[in-house]
C-alpha positions as CSV (number, residue, x, y, z in Angstrom):
1,X,-3.7,17.3,-29.0
2,X,-2.5,16.1,-25.6
3,X,0.2,18.0,-23.6
4,X,-0.8,17.7,-20.0
5,X,1.5,14.6,-19.4
6,X,4.5,16.9,-20.1
7,X,3.9,18.6,-16.7
8,X,1.7,16.8,-14.3
9,X,4.2,14.3,-12.6
10,X,7.0,16.9,-12.4
11,X,5.3,20.0,-11.1
12,X,2.2,19.1,-9.1
13,X,2.1,17.4,-5.7
14,X,-0.3,14.5,-5.2
15,X,-2.7,16.7,-3.2
16,X,-2.8,19.5,-5.8
17,X,-3.2,17.0,-8.6
18,X,-6.1,15.1,-7.0
19,X,-8.0,18.2,-5.9
20,X,-7.5,19.8,-9.4
21,X,-8.9,16.7,-11.0
22,X,-11.9,16.8,-8.7
23,X,-12.5,20.5,-9.5
24,X,-12.4,19.8,-13.2
25,X,-14.7,16.8,-12.9
26,X,-17.3,18.7,-10.9
27,X,-17.4,21.4,-13.6
28,X,-15.9,24.2,-11.4
29,X,-13.7,25.6,-14.2
30,X,-15.0,28.3,-16.5
31,X,-12.9,29.2,-19.6
32,X,-13.2,32.9,-20.2
33,X,-11.1,33.1,-23.4
34,X,-8.4,31.2,-25.1
35,X,-6.2,30.6,-28.1
36,X,-3.5,28.2,-29.1
37,X,-1.0,30.1,-26.9
38,X,-3.0,31.5,-23.9
39,X,-6.0,30.8,-21.7
40,X,-7.8,32.9,-19.1
41,X,-10.1,31.0,-16.7
42,X,-11.8,31.2,-13.4
43,X,-12.0,28.3,-10.9
44,X,-14.5,28.0,-8.1
45,X,-12.7,26.8,-4.9
46,X,-13.1,28.4,-1.5
47,X,-13.8,31.5,-3.6
48,X,-13.7,32.1,-7.3
49,X,-10.0,32.5,-8.4
50,X,-8.6,33.7,-11.7
51,X,-6.1,31.6,-13.6
52,X,-3.9,32.7,-16.5
53,X,-1.9,30.4,-18.7
54,X,0.5,31.6,-21.4
55,X,2.7,29.6,-23.8
56,X,5.9,31.5,-24.5
57,X,9.1,30.1,-25.9
58,X,9.7,26.7,-24.3
59,X,7.7,27.4,-21.1
60,X,4.1,27.7,-19.9
61,X,3.7,30.8,-17.8
62,X,1.1,30.4,-15.1
63,X,-0.6,32.6,-12.5
64,X,-3.4,32.2,-10.0
65,X,-5.1,34.7,-7.7
66,X,-5.5,32.2,-4.8
67,X,-3.8,32.9,-1.4
68,X,-1.6,29.8,-1.7
69,X,-0.1,31.1,-4.9
70,X,0.4,34.6,-3.4
71,X,2.2,33.1,-0.4
72,X,4.3,30.5,-2.1
73,X,4.6,31.5,-5.8
74,X,4.1,27.8,-6.7
75,X,1.6,26.0,-8.8
76,X,-1.7,25.0,-7.2
77,X,-4.8,22.9,-7.7
78,X,-6.6,25.7,-9.5
79,X,-3.9,25.9,-12.1
80,X,-4.0,22.2,-12.7
81,X,-7.8,22.3,-13.1
82,X,-7.6,25.1,-15.6
83,X,-4.9,23.2,-17.5
84,X,-7.1,20.2,-17.8
85,X,-10.0,22.3,-19.0
86,X,-7.7,24.1,-21.5
87,X,-6.6,20.9,-23.1
88,X,-10.1,19.5,-23.2
89,X,-11.3,22.7,-24.9
90,X,-8.6,22.4,-27.6
91,X,-6.5,25.4,-26.4
92,X,-2.8,25.9,-25.8
93,X,-1.9,23.6,-28.7
94,X,1.4,25.4,-29.0
95,X,2.6,23.5,-25.9
96,X,2.3,20.1,-27.6
97,X,5.1,21.1,-30.0
98,X,7.5,22.1,-27.2
99,X,10.3,19.8,-26.3
100,X,10.8,19.4,-22.5
101,X,8.7,22.5,-21.7
102,X,8.8,24.0,-18.2
103,X,6.3,25.8,-16.0
104,X,7.1,29.3,-14.9
105,X,5.1,31.1,-12.2
106,X,4.5,34.8,-13.0
107,X,5.5,37.2,-10.3
108,X,4.6,40.0,-9.5
109,X,1.0,40.1,-10.5
110,X,1.4,41.9,-13.8
111,X,-1.2,40.0,-16.0
112,X,-4.3,40.6,-14.0
113,X,-5.4,41.4,-10.5
114,X,-7.5,39.3,-8.2
115,X,-10.9,40.5,-9.1
116,X,-10.9,41.8,-12.7
117,X,-10.2,39.5,-15.6
118,X,-8.5,41.0,-18.6
119,X,-10.7,41.7,-21.6
120,X,-10.2,39.4,-24.5
121,X,-7.9,40.6,-27.2
122,X,-9.3,41.0,-30.8
123,X,-9.8,37.5,-32.2
124,X,-8.8,35.9,-28.9
125,X,-12.1,34.3,-28.0
126,X,-12.4,32.6,-31.3
127,X,-14.5,29.7,-30.1
128,X,-18.2,30.2,-29.2
129,X,-19.5,28.9,-25.9
130,X,-21.3,26.0,-27.3
131,X,-18.2,24.8,-29.1
132,X,-16.2,24.9,-25.8
133,X,-18.9,22.8,-24.1
134,X,-19.0,20.2,-26.8
135,X,-15.2,20.0,-26.7
136,X,-15.4,19.0,-23.0
137,X,-17.3,15.8,-23.9
138,X,-15.6,15.2,-27.2
139,X,-12.0,15.5,-26.1
140,X,-10.1,12.4,-24.9
141,X,-9.7,14.3,-21.6
142,X,-13.2,14.1,-20.2
143,X,-14.3,14.2,-16.6
144,X,-14.7,10.4,-16.6
145,X,-11.2,9.9,-18.1
146,X,-8.8,12.3,-16.4
147,X,-5.2,12.1,-17.7
148,X,-2.8,9.8,-15.9
149,X,-0.2,12.1,-14.3
150,X,2.0,9.2,-13.5
151,X,2.1,7.5,-16.9
152,X,5.6,6.0,-17.2
153,X,6.5,7.2,-13.7
154,X,4.6,4.7,-11.6
155,X,3.9,1.0,-12.0
156,X,1.3,-1.2,-10.4
157,X,2.4,-4.4,-8.8
158,X,0.4,-7.3,-7.4
159,X,1.6,-8.9,-4.1
160,X,0.5,-12.3,-2.8
161,X,0.7,-12.0,1.0
162,X,1.7,-15.5,2.2
163,X,1.4,-14.9,6.0
164,X,-2.1,-13.4,5.7
165,X,-3.2,-15.9,3.1
166,X,-2.3,-18.8,5.4
167,X,-4.4,-17.3,8.2
168,X,-7.3,-16.4,5.9
169,X,-7.5,-19.7,4.1
170,X,-7.7,-17.8,0.8
171,X,-5.3,-16.0,-1.5
172,X,-4.8,-12.4,-0.2
173,X,-3.8,-10.2,-3.0
174,X,-2.5,-6.7,-2.4
175,X,-2.0,-3.9,-4.8
176,X,1.1,-1.6,-4.5
177,X,2.5,1.1,-6.7
178,X,6.2,1.6,-7.1
179,X,7.9,4.8,-8.5
180,X,10.5,5.1,-11.1
181,X,13.9,6.2,-9.8
182,X,16.1,9.0,-11.3
183,X,18.4,6.3,-12.8
184,X,15.4,4.9,-14.7
185,X,15.0,1.8,-12.6
186,X,12.1,1.0,-10.3
187,X,12.1,1.8,-6.6
188,X,11.0,-0.5,-3.8
189,X,7.5,-1.8,-3.6
190,X,5.6,-0.2,-0.7
191,X,4.3,-3.2,1.4
192,X,1.6,-1.6,3.5
193,X,-0.5,0.7,1.4
194,X,-4.2,0.4,2.4
195,X,-5.6,2.2,-0.6
196,X,-4.3,3.1,-4.0
197,X,-5.2,6.2,-6.1
198,X,-7.3,4.8,-9.0
199,X,-6.2,7.3,-11.6
200,X,-2.6,6.0,-11.6
201,X,-3.6,2.5,-12.6
202,X,-5.7,3.1,-15.7
203,X,-3.0,3.7,-18.4
204,X,-2.4,0.0,-18.9
205,X,-5.1,-2.1,-20.6
206,X,-4.1,-5.3,-18.6
207,X,-4.3,-3.4,-15.3
208,X,-7.7,-2.0,-16.2
209,X,-8.9,-5.5,-17.0
210,X,-7.5,-6.9,-13.7
211,X,-9.1,-4.1,-11.7
212,X,-12.4,-4.7,-13.4
213,X,-12.2,-8.4,-12.3
214,X,-11.2,-7.4,-8.8
215,X,-14.5,-5.5,-8.6
216,X,-16.0,-9.0,-7.9
217,X,-13.6,-9.7,-5.0
218,X,-14.1,-9.1,-1.3
219,X,-12.0,-6.4,0.2
220,X,-9.6,-7.7,2.8
221,X,-9.7,-5.1,5.6
222,X,-6.9,-6.5,7.7
223,X,-6.8,-4.3,10.8
224,X,-8.6,-1.3,9.4
225,X,-11.6,-0.4,7.2
226,X,-10.7,3.3,7.0
227,X,-11.3,4.9,3.6
228,X,-8.9,7.7,2.6
229,X,-10.6,9.4,-0.3
230,X,-13.2,8.8,-2.9
231,X,-10.7,8.6,-5.8
232,X,-9.0,5.5,-4.4
233,X,-9.5,1.7,-4.5
234,X,-8.8,-0.9,-1.8
235,X,-5.3,-2.2,-1.8
236,X,-6.1,-5.7,-0.4
237,X,-8.5,-8.3,-1.7
238,X,-9.5,-11.8,-0.7
239,X,-9.5,-13.9,-3.8
240,X,-12.2,-16.7,-4.0
241,X,-11.5,-19.9,-5.9
242,X,-14.0,-19.0,-8.5
243,X,-12.4,-15.6,-9.2
244,X,-8.9,-16.8,-8.8
245,X,-9.1,-19.4,-11.6
246,X,-9.6,-16.5,-14.1
247,X,-7.7,-13.7,-12.3
248,X,-4.5,-15.2,-11.1
249,X,-3.2,-16.4,-14.5
250,X,-3.9,-12.8,-15.9
251,X,-1.9,-11.2,-13.0
252,X,1.0,-13.6,-13.5
253,X,1.2,-12.7,-17.2
254,X,2.0,-9.1,-16.3
255,X,5.4,-10.2,-14.9
256,X,4.5,-8.0,-11.8
257,X,3.0,-10.6,-9.6
258,X,5.3,-10.7,-6.6
259,X,5.6,-13.0,-3.6
260,X,5.8,-11.7,-0.1
261,X,6.7,-14.4,2.3
262,X,7.5,-12.3,5.4
263,X,6.4,-8.8,6.7
264,X,9.9,-7.3,6.4
265,X,10.9,-8.9,3.1
266,X,12.6,-6.5,0.6
267,X,13.5,-8.8,-2.3
268,X,10.2,-9.9,-3.7
269,X,10.5,-12.7,-6.3
270,X,8.3,-12.8,-9.4
271,X,5.5,-15.4,-9.3
272,X,4.6,-17.3,-12.5
273,X,1.6,-19.4,-13.4
274,X,2.0,-23.1,-13.4
275,X,0.4,-24.5,-16.6
276,X,0.7,-28.1,-15.4
277,X,-2.1,-30.4,-14.3
278,X,-3.7,-29.8,-10.9
279,X,-1.9,-31.1,-7.8
280,X,-3.9,-33.8,-5.9
281,X,-3.9,-34.6,-2.2
282,X,-2.9,-38.1,-1.3
283,X,-2.9,-39.6,2.2
284,X,-0.2,-42.2,2.6
285,X,-0.1,-44.7,5.5
286,X,3.2,-46.6,6.1
287,X,4.5,-49.0,8.8
288,X,7.4,-47.7,10.9
289,X,8.6,-51.1,12.1
290,X,11.4,-49.8,14.5
291,X,8.9,-47.7,16.4
292,X,6.1,-50.3,16.2
293,X,3.7,-47.8,14.7
294,X,2.0,-46.6,11.5
295,X,2.5,-43.1,10.2
296,X,-0.2,-41.2,8.2
297,X,1.3,-38.3,6.1
298,X,0.0,-36.1,3.3
299,X,1.6,-35.6,-0.1
300,X,0.7,-33.6,-3.2
301,X,1.0,-35.5,-6.4
302,X,0.5,-35.2,-10.1
303,X,1.8,-37.3,-13.0
304,X,5.4,-38.1,-12.1
305,X,5.8,-35.5,-9.4
306,X,5.2,-35.9,-5.6
307,X,6.1,-33.6,-2.7
308,X,5.3,-33.5,1.0
309,X,2.2,-31.5,1.9
310,X,4.4,-29.3,4.1
311,X,6.6,-28.1,1.2
312,X,4.4,-25.5,-0.5
313,X,4.6,-21.9,0.7
314,X,0.9,-21.7,0.4
315,X,-1.9,-24.3,0.0
316,X,-5.5,-22.9,0.1
317,X,-8.7,-24.2,-1.6
318,X,-7.9,-24.6,-5.3
319,X,-4.4,-23.0,-5.3
320,X,-0.9,-24.0,-4.2
321,X,2.4,-22.0,-4.4
322,X,5.5,-24.2,-4.8
323,X,8.7,-22.2,-5.2
324,X,8.1,-19.4,-7.6
325,X,5.0,-20.9,-9.2
326,X,1.4,-20.8,-8.4
327,X,-0.9,-23.6,-9.7
328,X,-4.2,-25.3,-9.1
329,X,-4.9,-27.7,-6.3
330,X,-7.6,-30.5,-6.4
331,X,-8.7,-31.5,-3.0
332,X,-12.5,-31.4,-3.4
333,X,-14.3,-31.7,-0.1
334,X,-11.2,-33.1,1.7
335,X,-9.3,-29.8,1.8
336,X,-9.4,-29.6,5.6
337,X,-6.9,-32.5,5.7
338,X,-4.3,-30.1,4.2
339,X,-4.1,-27.5,7.0
340,X,-4.3,-30.2,9.6
341,X,-1.3,-32.1,8.2
342,X,0.7,-28.9,7.5
343,X,0.2,-27.5,11.0
344,X,0.4,-30.8,13.0
345,X,2.6,-33.0,10.9
346,X,2.2,-36.8,10.4
347,X,-0.3,-38.8,12.4
348,X,1.3,-41.5,14.5
349,X,-0.8,-44.7,15.3
350,X,0.4,-47.5,17.6
351,X,0.6,-50.8,15.8
352,X,-1.8,-52.5,18.2
353,X,-4.5,-49.9,17.2
354,X,-4.1,-50.1,13.5
355,X,-7.4,-51.8,12.7
356,X,-9.4,-49.4,14.9
357,X,-7.6,-46.6,13.2
358,X,-8.5,-47.8,9.7
359,X,-12.1,-48.4,10.7
360,X,-12.5,-44.9,12.0
361,X,-10.6,-43.5,9.0
362,X,-13.1,-44.9,6.5
363,X,-16.0,-43.6,8.6
364,X,-14.9,-40.0,7.9
365,X,-17.2,-38.6,5.3
366,X,-14.6,-36.3,3.5
367,X,-11.7,-38.6,2.8
368,X,-9.1,-37.9,0.1
369,X,-7.4,-40.7,-1.9
370,X,-5.8,-43.1,0.7
371,X,-2.7,-45.2,-0.1
372,X,-2.8,-48.1,2.3
373,X,-0.1,-50.8,2.8
374,X,-1.2,-54.3,1.8
375,X,-1.8,-55.5,5.3
376,X,-4.3,-52.8,6.0
377,X,-6.2,-52.9,2.8
378,X,-9.8,-54.2,3.3
379,X,-10.7,-57.5,1.8
380,X,-13.0,-57.6,-1.2
381,X,-15.7,-60.3,-1.2
382,X,-17.8,-61.1,-4.2
383,X,-21.3,-62.6,-3.8
384,X,-23.1,-64.5,-6.5
385,X,-26.7,-63.6,-6.9
386,X,-29.3,-66.5,-6.7
387,X,-32.9,-66.2,-7.8
388,X,-35.7,-67.7,-5.7
389,X,-39.5,-68.0,-6.4
390,X,-41.6,-68.1,-3.3
391,X,-45.3,-69.1,-3.2
392,X,-48.0,-69.3,-0.6
393,X,-51.5,-70.6,-0.4
394,X,-54.3,-68.3,-1.5
395,X,-56.3,-66.5,1.2
396,X,-59.9,-67.0,0.0
397,X,-61.6,-64.9,2.7
398,X,-62.1,-62.1,0.3
399,X,-63.1,-64.2,-2.7
400,X,-61.2,-65.0,-5.8
401,X,-58.3,-67.4,-6.4
402,X,-54.7,-66.3,-5.8
403,X,-51.4,-67.9,-6.6
C-alpha cells in the first residue's frame, strides 16, 4: 500500500521534503492513533508539534500546530514526516484508492489545539504499539529506503565535461538532474550543480548500479570542496582507466550520457559506446621535399580506419571520443606523445639533421609504433655464430694435471 508518491512532488518544497525525510529517519515521529482514513501524530522539531491527517472524499486534509503552518496555512516538514510514518505503519489506506487526490489544509484549528491531542475514538487505535513498530521495519518505506518524491518527475543525466577532462588528463564525469516540463518533455540539463540529492536517483536500478560503481571514483572538486548537506552525493567525478572500462559502457547504455564540449553549450548530444577494437597511436615520419624537411605527426589507427591525432574531441589514457562515440585507446606507456602532438602539432626536422633525429628518437624509452620512410629505416645485419675451443697449458703449481 503505497500512496505517498501521489503528493510529494506536487505539494512539498525541496526543503520541506528533505527535512521531513530526516525527521522520519531519525525516529522523531510518534503515531498516536490511526485508521485507514485518519492519523494523529506528534513530531519532534524545535518543539513537539501535533499533526492530523484525514482522508475525506478525494482529498487528504492536513493540519500541523507548528508556527509555519499557523502563519502560512501551507504544508510543512512535520506533515511530510507524519505522512511517511503513516504509510509505513499501514494507515490511510483509503488514499491509495483515490484518483488524483489533493491535499487540503485545515483552517481554522477545529480538529485539535496546539497542546492537547484528541482522544482516540472507539476502535480507532486498532493496532497495538508493537505492531506499529514492526510495521516501520517491515514496510517498503523504511528509514533506509525513503520514497522517491521525484519518481517520474526528474531524470538523472551523465555529462562528460570535455574542457575539464582535457585539463585533468582523465574523463571528468558530472551528474545532473533535469526536471520534466508541463508539456511532458524534459527541461534543460543544469550544467553546474556541485552536489545532487541522493534520494532522487534511487528509483532506477541502472542508476543505482552506476552510483555504486562511482563510489570507487575520486571526487573532482573543481574550484570548491563545499558540502551542501548530508543527503547528497558529489556531482563531479574523475574516472580512472580501471573504473572507466566497466563504468562508461554502462552509462552509455542508459541513453543519458551527454557530451559537453563548451561551458555555455545548450544542445548536448548523446554519447554512445564504440564497440570496435581499440585505437592505437602511430607516429608517422614523412619527407616534405619542397621544404627540405621531415615531418613527424601522430595518427590513431585501427583495422581499416586512420585519423589524425588532433581530430578526437578527447584523448586521455585508455579512452578517446571521436564524434558522438567514446571508445578505448591503446597507447601503453607512450601516452604522453598524444597530448604533445595534439597541443603542439607535427614536429618539423631539417633534412640535414634527419639521422641525428632518428638516433635520438630511438633512444627514447617510451616510443609508440613508428612508421619510418625507407631511407630512414635502420639496416638489419645478421651475424653467423662460430664456435671456438680454446686451450691453455696446465698450471702445475698447485698440483694435478689440467687441460
